[in-house]
C-alpha positions in Angstrom: 96.6 136.4 131.9 94.4 133.9 133.8 92.6 131.0 132.0 88.7 131.3 132.0 87.5 128.9 134.4 84.4 126.8 133.1 81.1 126.9 134.6 79.6 124.3 136.7 77.5 123.1 134.3 80.3 122.3 131.7 82.2 120.4 133.8 79.2 118.4 135.1 78.6 117.7 131.5 82.0 116.6 130.8 81.8 114.5 133.6 78.8 113.0 132.7 80.2 112.1 129.3 83.3 111.0 130.4 81.6 108.6 132.5 79.0 107.5 129.9 82.3 106.8 127.7 84.0 104.9 130.7 81.1 102.6 131.1 81.7 101.3 127.4 85.5 101.5 127.1 87.1 100.5 130.3 90.7 101.0 131.9 93.0 103.4 129.7 90.2 103.6 126.6 88.9 107.3 127.8 91.5 109.9 127.6 90.8 112.9 129.4 94.5 114.2 130.8 95.2 117.4 128.8 98.7 116.4 128.2 97.7 113.1 126.7 94.9 114.6 124.3 97.9 116.7 122.8 98.5 114.0 120.7 95.1 114.3 119.0 94.9 117.9 118.6 95.6 118.1 114.9 96.0 116.0 111.9 98.7 116.5 109.0 97.2 120.0 108.5 99.1 121.3 111.5 98.5 124.7 111.2 95.0 124.3 112.9 94.7 122.6 116.3 92.1 122.0 119.0 92.1 119.8 121.9 89.0 117.6 122.0 86.8 117.5 125.0 87.6 113.6 125.6 89.2 110.7 123.1 87.8 107.5 123.3 89.7 104.7 121.6 87.4 101.3 121.3 88.5 97.9 120.3 85.3 96.0 118.9 82.2 97.3 116.5 79.9 96.9 119.6 81.9 99.5 121.6 81.6 101.8 118.6 78.1 101.3 118.0 77.4 102.2 122.0 79.4 105.1 121.7 77.6 106.7 118.8 74.5 105.6 120.0 75.2 107.3 123.5 76.6 110.4 122.1 73.4 110.9 120.0 71.5 110.5 122.9 73.3 113.3 125.0 73.7 115.4 122.0 77.5 115.2 121.4 79.5 115.5 118.6 81.9 113.2 117.4 84.8 113.2 115.0 86.3 110.0 113.7 90.4 109.7 113.6 92.4 107.0 111.9 96.2 107.7 111.7 95.7 111.3 111.5 97.8 112.1 108.1 94.7 113.7 106.5 96.0 117.0 105.5 92.7 118.8 105.0 92.0 119.0 108.6 89.5 116.5 108.2 90.0 114.9 111.8 90.5 118.2 113.4 88.9 117.9 116.8 86.0 120.0 118.5 86.4 121.4 121.9 82.7 120.1 122.4 83.3 116.9 120.7 84.3 113.2 121.3 87.6 112.1 119.5 86.9 108.6 118.3 90.1 107.0 117.6 90.2 103.6 115.6 93.7 102.8 115.8 93.2 99.8 117.8 91.3 98.3 114.7 94.5 96.7 112.8 93.9 93.5 112.4 93.6 91.8 109.0 90.6 89.6 109.2 90.7 87.6 105.8 92.7 87.1 102.8 90.9 85.5 100.0 92.9 84.6 97.2 90.1 82.9 95.2 88.0 85.7 95.3 91.0 88.6 94.9 90.0 90.2 98.4 91.3 91.1 101.5 89.2 92.1 104.9 90.6 94.5 107.2 89.9 96.5 110.0 90.1 100.3 109.3 93.3 100.8 111.4 95.3 98.9 109.0 97.9 100.5 107.1 97.5 100.8 103.2 101.2 99.4 102.9 100.3 96.8 105.3 97.8 94.8 102.8 100.2 94.8 100.1 103.1 93.3 102.7 100.3 90.8 103.6 99.7 89.5 99.9 103.3 90.2 98.5 104.2 86.3 99.3 101.4 85.2 96.7 102.4 88.0 94.1 99.6 90.0 94.8 99.4 93.8 96.0 96.7 96.6 96.8 96.9 99.2 94.0 96.0 102.6 95.6 99.6 104.0 97.1 99.3 107.1 98.7 103.2 108.5 99.6 101.7 108.3 103.3 101.3 104.9 102.6 103.6 103.4 105.4 101.6 105.1 107.9 98.1 106.1 106.8 95.1 103.6 107.3 92.6 102.0 104.9 89.8 103.7 107.3 91.2 107.3 106.5 91.7 106.1 102.8 88.0 105.4 102.5 87.1 108.6 104.4 89.4 111.0 101.6 89.0 108.6 98.6 92.9 108.6 98.3 94.8 108.1 95.3 98.5 107.7 94.9 101.2 107.3 92.0 99.8 104.2 90.4 96.1 105.1 90.2 96.2 106.1 86.5 95.9 103.1 85.7 94.1 101.0 88.4 91.9 103.7 90.2 91.5 105.3 93.3 90.3 103.8 96.8 86.8 104.1 95.3 87.7 101.6 92.5 89.3 99.0 94.9 86.9 98.9 97.6 84.4 96.0 97.3 82.3 96.4 101.0 82.4 98.3 104.1 81.0 97.7 107.5 79.5 101.1 108.8 78.0 102.3 112.0 75.4 104.7 111.9 75.2 107.8 114.5 72.3 106.1 116.2 74.6 103.0 116.6 73.0 100.8 113.7 75.5 98.5 112.0 75.0 98.1 108.2 77.0 96.1 105.8 77.4 97.8 102.2 78.9 95.5 99.3 80.9 92.6 100.1 83.4 90.1 98.3 81.1 90.1 95.2 81.9 92.2 92.4 78.9 94.6 92.5 75.9 95.3 94.6 72.2 96.2 93.9 70.3 99.2 94.3 71.9 102.7 95.1 75.7 103.1 95.2 75.9 103.9 98.7 79.3 102.9 99.1 80.5 104.8 96.3 78.5 107.9 98.3 80.6 106.3 101.7 84.0 106.5 100.3 84.9 109.8 99.9 82.3 111.3 102.7 85.0 112.5 105.1 83.5 110.6 108.3 80.3 112.5 107.8 77.9 109.7 107.4 79.1 107.2 109.4 82.4 105.3 110.9 83.9 102.6 108.9 84.8 99.6 111.0 85.4 97.1 108.5 86.8 96.9 104.9 87.0 94.7 102.0 89.4 95.4 99.3 90.6 94.1 95.6 93.9 92.7 95.4 95.4 92.6 92.2 98.1 90.1 90.9 101.4 92.0 90.4 102.0 92.9 86.6 104.7 90.3 84.8 106.8 93.5 84.1 107.2 96.7 85.1 109.6 99.7 84.0 110.1 103.2 84.8 111.4 106.1 82.6 112.9 109.5 84.0 112.3 112.0 81.4 113.9 115.6 82.0 112.6 118.7 80.3 114.1 122.5 80.1 110.6 123.5 81.1 107.3 122.7 83.2 104.9 123.6 80.4 107.0 121.1 78.2 106.7 118.6 80.5 103.0 119.1 81.0 102.7 119.2 77.0 104.3 115.5 77.1 101.8 114.4 79.6 98.8 115.4 77.9 100.5 114.1 74.4 101.1 110.3 76.0 97.5 110.2 77.2 96.4 111.4 73.9 98.3 108.4 72.0 96.3 105.9 74.0 98.8 105.0 76.5 97.7 104.7 80.0 101.0 104.1 82.2 100.5 102.6 85.5 101.8 105.6 86.8 103.0 109.2 85.5 104.3 111.8 87.9 105.9 115.1 87.6 108.5 117.1 89.8 109.5 120.6 89.2 113.2 121.8 89.8 112.9 122.6 93.6 110.9 119.5 94.2 113.7 117.6 92.2 116.4 118.9 93.9 114.8 118.3 97.6 114.3 114.9 96.6 117.5 114.1 95.1 119.0 115.2 98.4 116.8 113.6 100.6 117.0 109.9 98.7 119.8 110.0 96.2 117.6 108.5 93.4 119.6 109.4 90.7 117.9 112.1 89.4 119.3 114.7 86.8 119.4 118.0 88.5 120.0 120.3 85.3 116.5 120.2 84.4 113.3 122.3 85.2 110.9 119.5 85.0 111.1 115.6 85.7 108.5 113.0 84.4 108.2 109.6 85.6 106.3 107.1 83.3 106.0 103.8 84.4 104.8 101.2 82.0 103.8 97.5 83.3 102.4 94.4 81.6 104.1 91.7 79.5 107.6 92.6 78.5 107.1 92.6 75.0 104.3 95.1 75.6 106.3 97.1 78.0 109.4 97.4 75.8 107.2 98.5 72.7 105.7 101.3 75.0 108.8 102.4 76.5 109.9 103.1 72.8 106.6 105.0 71.9 107.0 107.4 75.1 110.5 108.1 74.5 109.7 109.0 71.2 106.9 111.3 72.2 109.1 113.0 75.1 111.6 113.8 72.4 109.3 115.2 70.1 108.1 117.3 73.1 112.0 118.6 74.0 113.1 116.2 76.3 116.6 116.7 77.3 117.5 113.3 79.1 115.9 110.2 79.2 116.5 107.1 81.7 115.0 103.6 81.7 115.3 101.8 84.9 117.3 98.4 84.3 116.4 96.4 87.4 113.7 96.3 89.9 116.0 98.3 92.6 116.2 101.2 90.3 112.6 101.1 89.5 112.0 101.6 93.1 114.5 104.1 93.6 112.9 106.4 91.1 109.8 106.0 92.8 111.2 106.5 96.3 112.1 110.0 95.3 108.4 111.3 94.3 107.0 109.4 97.4 109.5 111.2 99.5 109.0 114.6 97.9 106.8 115.8 100.5 109.1 114.9 103.8 112.3 116.0 101.7 110.4 119.6 101.1 110.9 120.0 104.9 114.7 120.2 104.2 114.4 123.3 102.3 111.8 125.2 104.1 110.5 125.9 107.9 107.5 125.0 106.6 105.2 124.1 103.9 101.4 124.1 103.0 100.5 121.2 100.8 97.8 121.8 98.2 95.3 119.4 96.5 93.3 120.2 93.3 92.6 118.7 90.1 92.6 119.9 86.7 92.2 118.6 82.9 95.3 117.4 81.7 95.5 119.7 78.9 95.1 122.9 81.2 98.6 121.6 82.9 101.0 124.0 80.9 98.3 126.9 81.3 98.0 126.2 85.2 101.8 126.2 85.8 102.4 129.5 84.2 99.7 130.9 86.4 101.0 129.5 89.3 104.7 130.9 88.7 102.9 134.3 88.3 100.9 133.8 91.5 104.2 132.9 93.2 105.7 136.2 92.5 102.5 138.2 93.4 102.7 136.6 97.0 106.6 136.4 97.5 106.8 132.6 98.3 108.2 129.9 96.5 106.5 126.8 95.4 107.8 123.6 94.8 105.5 121.5 92.6 104.7 117.6 92.7 101.6 116.3 90.6 99.9 113.1 89.8 100.3 114.5 86.2 98.6 111.4 84.5 95.0 112.3 86.2 95.8 116.0 86.5 95.7 115.9 90.6 98.1 118.8 91.4 100.1 118.9 94.6 101.8 122.5 94.8 103.4 122.8 98.1 103.8 126.7 99.0 107.0 127.3 101.1 106.7 129.6 104.3 108.1 130.3 107.5 105.3 130.2 110.4 107.8 132.5 112.6 107.8 135.1 110.2 104.6 137.5 110.8 102.0 137.2 107.8 103.6 134.5 106.1 100.9 131.4 106.8 98.4 133.9 105.8 100.0 135.0 102.8 100.4 130.9 101.9 96.7 130.3 102.6 95.7 132.9 100.3 98.2 132.0 98.0 96.8 128.5 98.1 93.2 129.7 97.7 94.1 131.1 94.7 95.4 128.1 92.9 92.2 126.2 93.8 90.2 128.9 92.6 92.5 128.7 89.3 91.7 124.8 89.2 87.9 125.5 89.3 88.3 128.2 86.5 90.0 125.7 84.0 87.2 123.1 84.6 89.0 121.1 87.5 87.7 120.6 91.0 88.9 121.7 94.7 90.3 118.1 95.9 91.5 115.1 94.1 92.5 112.8 97.0 92.9 115.2 100.2 89.5 116.1 100.8 87.8 119.5 101.8 87.9 119.1 105.7 88.2 122.5 107.1 90.8 123.6 104.7 88.6 124.2 101.4 85.5 124.4 103.3 84.8 128.0 102.6 85.9 127.4 98.9 83.1 125.2 98.6 80.9 128.3 96.9 83.5 128.7 94.1 82.9 125.3 92.7 78.9 124.9 93.8 76.1 126.9 94.0 73.8 127.1 97.0 71.0 124.4 95.1 74.2 121.9 94.8 75.4 122.4 98.3 71.8 121.9 99.6 71.2 118.6 98.0 74.5 117.3 99.2 73.6 118.1 102.7 70.1 116.5 102.2 72.3 113.3 101.9 74.1 114.1 105.0 71.2 114.6 107.1 69.8 111.3 105.7 72.6 109.5 107.5 73.0 112.0 110.3 69.7 114.2 110.8 71.2 115.5 114.5 74.6 116.8 112.6 76.7 115.2 115.1 79.3 113.3 112.8 82.0 115.5 112.2 80.4 118.6 112.1 81.7 122.2 110.5 83.8 119.7 108.2 82.9 120.4 104.2 80.2 122.5 104.4 80.2 126.5 104.8 76.9 126.6 105.9 74.8 124.0 107.6 71.2 124.0 107.2 68.6 122.5 109.5 67.7 118.6 108.9 64.2 118.8 110.0 62.6 119.6 106.5 65.1 117.1 104.8 64.8 113.3 104.2 65.9 111.0 106.8 67.3 107.7 106.3 65.2 104.7 107.5 66.9 101.5 108.4 64.7 98.2 108.0 66.7 94.9 109.0 70.0 96.2 108.5 69.4 97.9 105.0 69.5 101.4 104.4 66.0 102.9 102.9 65.3 106.1 102.0 61.9 108.0 102.8 59.3 107.9 100.0 59.3 111.0 97.6 56.2 113.1 98.1 54.4 113.1 94.8 52.9 116.2 93.5 
């Protein structure tokens, strides 16, 4: 079958866009070859693929500003992209849009131990920040499982979490400032090295905005001193429901661990075969609880946690006796996603958040859904804060299995909302959960969220088609004004 031939108008428009971008980013910074564009056709949600019209890789903030301004003047859509590790399709390109890659923004600009912060470009990896300050006994707290590859700019876009975010917070709790380029090319700064900024919490709005409001070109993050002592406890249970009960009981007792994660039998076996972390293989659920702080406090809390676990039916308890063993416990958990690839040709990674008390009920209901759809599921949880990551196992080569996996995943997310939770914890909405937004928000809620989008991007050119299931015209909604580098909202009409 012959491929359709683009009409001359489309070809001419693409040529004009490419020429305009090459005038800003010379050399190899503009990618038009189809084979080379394949590297950008999807993010971590590989079930969805689309070649961009063109990709551009700027190296300076000025180039980013000029690219965005040019695209706005030409009416061209722009999809920002970091490392492409997003699992919700947030960086999925558009056939008629420019893919703006920030991979060359990978410098650490300033390490300020006195103010306990680091200034980085968005292409610096999450783990790279901790490695840069480890010599002085500091680290960056949010630690997604993909921290070796994911970048801080992407972490901002999705408000990423990690195994230690129960006690130390998500990305939004650890970012002090950002430099943001708006769609019209204006460069603004929000926050800084100081603890808090006056006025509206626009930095909180930008964190987790999934590239819909602006392009982040610099980030100031908070770093923390490493705790004096950290020990992890492996606790095995004969059922996932008992593990869930233990999680709720630990938090109810007023204990806030540095991290608290849970895996079910399929995830335990896959991780152990992959990493050899020393996990018990005769349990249905495994809880990893880490306590940190002064040694005396850690010893006391380990005893309390062990007693709670025994009361909830734990069949085995093992406490790390060295830093190497503690890291091994976590290595298995952090490798759970790739490890599951050893037991299934494909898997669909979900992300929803529920109240902790609902964990036993949700686990039971997921087991019922698994039987209904005829698909296995391996469960990995940020158990302490109720963030679920069910991994639905399927084979894309089997007709209909991908569609069943998607329907299964949708039902899990609806279940999260039903029990009082939300559609996402850290992976974002992207295209994956876009059509489920109406299960959590009514029309008025979504319209108000889009008013904010329109205030930053009145022409709707930044990452369109993500997050919102329907789009509204921005003409009747408030626009954002920029005055001397500061963001200002329009006056509210008086009635």
